[in-house]
LUMKOLLUM-575470 format. One record per residue (C-alpha): x, y, z; residue in one letter. Coordinates in steps of 0.2 Angstrom, whole numbers, padded with zeros to 4 digits, always signed. Layout:
# residues N
XYZA;...
END
This chain:
# residues 387
+0365+0499+0289X;+0360+0515+0281X;+0346+0527+0289X;+0338+0543+0283X;+0330+0557+0293X;+0319+0568+0282X;+0310+0584+0284X;+0301+0588+0268X;+0287+0596+0259X;+0277+0581+0262X;+0275+0583+0281X;+0282+0600+0286X;+0277+0618+0281X;+0290+0630+0274X;+0293+0639+0291X;+0297+0622+0298X;+0309+0617+0284X;+0318+0634+0285X;+0321+0630+0304X;+0329+0614+0299X;+0339+0620+0284X;+0358+0619+0283X;+0370+0631+0276X;+0385+0625+0267X;+0396+0629+0282X;+0383+0620+0294X;+0384+0604+0283X;+0403+0603+0285X;+0401+0606+0304X;+0387+0594+0307X;+0396+0580+0297X;+0411+0582+0307X;+0402+0582+0323X;+0392+0567+0319X;+0407+0557+0313X;+0414+0558+0330X;+0400+0546+0336X;+0406+0528+0338X;+0390+0522+0330X;+0391+0532+0314X;+0402+0527+0300X;+0395+0539+0286X;+0385+0555+0284X;+0378+0565+0270X;+0367+0580+0273X;+0356+0585+0259X;+0347+0602+0259X;+0335+0610+0246X;+0321+0622+0247X;+0309+0607+0249X;+0318+0596+0260X;+0332+0593+0273X;+0338+0575+0274X;+0352+0567+0283X;+0358+0550+0278X;+0369+0540+0290X;+0377+0523+0290X;+0383+0513+0305X;+0376+0503+0319X;+0358+0502+0326X;+0362+0516+0337X;+0366+0528+0323X;+0349+0534+0320X;+0346+0539+0338X;+0363+0548+0338X;+0357+0557+0323X;+0341+0563+0330X;+0348+0569+0346X;+0363+0578+0337X;+0351+0586+0324X;+0339+0593+0337X;+0354+0600+0348X;+0363+0607+0333X;+0347+0617+0327X;+0341+0621+0344X;+0325+0612+0342X;+0317+0601+0356X;+0318+0583+0350X;+0300+0580+0354X;+0295+0594+0343X;+0307+0588+0329X;+0300+0571+0329X;+0283+0577+0324X;+0289+0582+0307X;+0301+0568+0303X;+0300+0554+0291X;+0313+0540+0296X;+0319+0527+0284X;+0330+0512+0288X;+0339+0498+0279X;+0331+0494+0262X;+0318+0508+0264X;+0332+0521+0266X;+0340+0514+0250X;+0324+0515+0241X;+0320+0533+0247X;+0338+0538+0241X;+0334+0531+0224X;+0317+0540+0223X;+0325+0557+0228X;+0339+0556+0216X;+0328+0550+0202X;+0316+0565+0205X;+0301+0553+0210X;+0300+0561+0227X;+0300+0579+0221X;+0285+0592+0220X;+0287+0591+0201X;+0288+0573+0196X;+0304+0568+0187X;+0313+0585+0189X;+0332+0582+0188X;+0339+0597+0197X;+0338+0587+0213X;+0351+0575+0206X;+0364+0589+0205X;+0360+0593+0223X;+0362+0576+0229X;+0378+0574+0221X;+0384+0590+0229X;+0379+0584+0246X;+0388+0568+0243X;+0404+0577+0237X;+0405+0587+0253X;+0404+0572+0264X;+0417+0563+0253X;+0429+0577+0254X;+0428+0575+0273X;+0431+0557+0273X;+0413+0554+0279X;+0407+0541+0266X;+0410+0523+0270X;+0409+0508+0258X;+0390+0505+0259X;+0386+0524+0257X;+0398+0526+0242X;+0390+0511+0233X;+0372+0516+0236X;+0375+0534+0231X;+0385+0530+0216X;+0372+0517+0211X;+0358+0530+0213X;+0367+0543+0202X;+0369+0530+0189X;+0351+0525+0190X;+0345+0543+0189X;+0356+0546+0173X;+0349+0530+0165X;+0331+0536+0168X;+0335+0553+0161X;+0343+0545+0145X;+0331+0531+0142X;+0314+0540+0146X;+0306+0556+0143X;+0301+0558+0161X;+0311+0574+0165X;+0309+0581+0147X;+0290+0582+0148X;+0285+0598+0156X;+0269+0601+0166X;+0269+0618+0173X;+0261+0632+0163X;+0276+0644+0165X;+0287+0630+0157X;+0275+0627+0143X;+0274+0645+0139X;+0293+0647+0139X;+0294+0632+0128X;+0283+0640+0115X;+0294+0656+0115X;+0309+0645+0112X;+0300+0636+0098X;+0295+0652+0089X;+0305+0654+0073X;+0312+0671+0068X;+0325+0674+0055X;+0340+0683+0062X;+0341+0694+0077X;+0334+0693+0095X;+0316+0688+0098X;+0307+0702+0106X;+0295+0697+0120X;+0284+0707+0131X;+0278+0700+0147X;+0263+0710+0154X;+0262+0707+0173X;+0281+0703+0174X;+0281+0706+0193X;+0267+0694+0197X;+0271+0676+0202X;+0267+0668+0185X;+0275+0683+0175X;+0290+0682+0186X;+0293+0664+0183X;+0289+0665+0165X;+0302+0679+0163X;+0316+0669+0172X;+0312+0654+0161X;+0313+0664+0145X;+0330+0672+0150X;+0338+0655+0153X;+0342+0654+0135X;+0351+0667+0124X;+0344+0677+0110X;+0328+0684+0119X;+0325+0702+0124X;+0311+0705+0137X;+0301+0720+0139X;+0291+0719+0155X;+0277+0730+0161X;+0274+0737+0178X;+0261+0748+0185X;+0268+0764+0192X;+0257+0763+0208X;+0264+0746+0212X;+0282+0750+0207X;+0288+0742+0224X;+0284+0725+0216X;+0297+0727+0202X;+0308+0712+0200X;+0327+0714+0201X;+0332+0718+0183X;+0350+0712+0178X;+0359+0714+0162X;+0353+0723+0146X;+0341+0709+0140X;+0327+0716+0151X;+0318+0732+0149X;+0304+0738+0161X;+0291+0750+0155X;+0275+0757+0162X;+0260+0747+0160X;+0250+0762+0152X;+0263+0763+0138X;+0262+0745+0133X;+0254+0747+0116X;+0269+0759+0111X;+0281+0744+0111X;+0270+0730+0104X;+0274+0733+0086X;+0292+0729+0090X;+0287+0712+0098X;+0287+0695+0091X;+0278+0688+0106X;+0267+0695+0119X;+0263+0686+0135X;+0250+0692+0148X;+0249+0685+0165X;+0239+0697+0177X;+0225+0695+0189X;+0216+0711+0184X;+0197+0711+0179X;+0200+0720+0163X;+0208+0716+0146X;+0226+0720+0145X;+0225+0719+0126X;+0210+0724+0116X;+0208+0721+0097X;+0204+0739+0093X;+0219+0747+0102X;+0231+0733+0096X;+0225+0736+0078X;+0229+0754+0079X;+0247+0751+0085X;+0254+0736+0075X;+0258+0733+0057X;+0248+0719+0050X;+0255+0704+0042X;+0270+0702+0054X;+0271+0685+0061X;+0267+0686+0080X;+0262+0675+0094X;+0251+0681+0109X;+0249+0670+0124X;+0236+0673+0137X;+0238+0663+0153X;+0226+0673+0164X;+0210+0668+0172X;+0199+0677+0168X;+0207+0680+0151X;+0218+0695+0149X;+0217+0697+0130X;+0202+0701+0119X;+0199+0685+0109X;+0196+0696+0093X;+0214+0700+0092X;+0216+0683+0083X;+0208+0692+0068X;+0224+0703+0066X;+0234+0697+0051X;+0249+0686+0056X;+0244+0685+0074X;+0242+0668+0083X;+0233+0668+0100X;+0235+0654+0113X;+0224+0655+0129X;+0225+0646+0146X;+0214+0632+0139X;+0227+0628+0126X;+0241+0627+0139X;+0230+0617+0151X;+0226+0604+0137X;+0245+0603+0134X;+0248+0600+0153X;+0235+0587+0153X;+0242+0578+0138X;+0259+0579+0146X;+0253+0572+0162X;+0247+0556+0153X;+0264+0555+0144X;+0273+0557+0160X;+0263+0544+0169X;+0268+0532+0155X;+0286+0537+0156X;+0285+0535+0175X;+0280+0516+0173X;+0296+0514+0162X;+0306+0524+0174X;+0300+0513+0189X;+0305+0497+0180X;+0323+0504+0178X;+0324+0510+0196X;+0318+0494+0203X;+0331+0484+0193X;+0345+0496+0198X;+0339+0497+0216X;+0339+0478+0217X;+0357+0477+0211X;+0362+0490+0224X;+0355+0480+0238X;+0363+0464+0232X;+0380+0472+0231X;+0379+0479+0249X;+0371+0463+0256X;+0384+0452+0247X;+0400+0462+0251X;+0403+0455+0269X;+0403+0437+0262X;+0418+0442+0250X;+0429+0443+0266X;+0422+0427+0273X;+0425+0416+0257X;+0440+0407+0265X;+0431+0405+0281X;+0416+0397+0273X;+0426+0386+0262X;+0434+0378+0278X;+0417+0377+0286X;+0409+0367+0272X;+0424+0357+0267X;+0420+0339+0266X;+0401+0342+0269X;+0390+0332+0257X;+0377+0342+0247X;+0363+0331+0253X;+0368+0334+0271X;+0368+0353+0269X;+0351+0353+0260X;+0343+0343+0274X;+0351+0355+0287X;+0344+0369+0277X;+0327+0361+0276X;+0326+0359+0295X;+0331+0376+0299X;+0322+0388+0287X;+0304+0392+0284X;+0294+0385+0269X;+0296+0402+0260X;+0314+0403+0263X;+0316+0384+0257X;+0307+0388+0241X;+0320+0402+0238X;+0335+0391+0241X;+0328+0377+0230X;+0324+0389+0216X;+0342+0395+0217X;+0349+0378+0217X;+0339+0374+0201X;+0346+0390+0193X;+0363+0385+0198X;+0361+0368+0191X;+0355+0375+0174X;+0370+0388+0174X;+0383+0374+0177X;+0375+0363+0163X;+0375+0377+0151X;+0393+0382+0156X;
END
């Protein structure tokens, strides 16, 4: 049977998750340590910024061994650790694994970065010989299910975060030849930082980020020649070069006014300005500048709302796929022991009449179990006739 012990964003704060995090070296050491336990036949340690989970397979004693060893390994009292744990066993553990691998249990629904992290955790254990038959089947099935959902639905391709939606608008902006020049006003803030990183994930984009000289200690680490940092007070001097300007500050004043912008930029050039601040950073009148398109936070919140509706519909489709694949995985694991028992079962039932077996079943199972047996028998009769 497989078990899972989880410390995640659902129940534990970041400082608790940090205490229970495993480095790559610690994963190897802990797997080796746990595999020495007689009750344990398989171990996988998954650790991300939002969760630390340990999957074990073995006897009923395996989960107890896991809890004690994890507390000791991390120097946490078991009684304290138990307050933050979610424990899954049997089919609930299998279901949880599928939800995690498919992105259903992530903070951002449907994100597929987690799949690579689960695969990496599995490979570490596999390399150590710490993956038994059951665990191998279940993890491989979960990977296949996640891939099927990614291919057959738009769940992971429907962004919800404002930062991602803004970056997508940058990617969609059409410019003939050369790099796109993008200014991010407020690059060192949380939103500006995230937007900048998203933008730089694709080539062909040069970013000019503004910083305030009296807050220079907040400047993000700049790598490579695709990012240039300029003083906020000098921002207008660079705007004529820009194809796109994004503002994401928390200040009370406009970062871009129509009067000052009009004095600095050549009219007619196609430009996109995006204001994702609340209250707004950009003077709404700048839309009057020839060639300029302005998107404000309302535009992106509407996009996010529409995408949420799309995502929920895709989630329904993804759930159907997951339930189908999850059922197949459970059946494979449940049936496996009987493969080895086929000859034994043939001898046991040799010479037994079908009616005798059915009466025995009727007298030893519940009414619900009997309904399942009889329904299965009807199905077998149909399959045999059709064959």
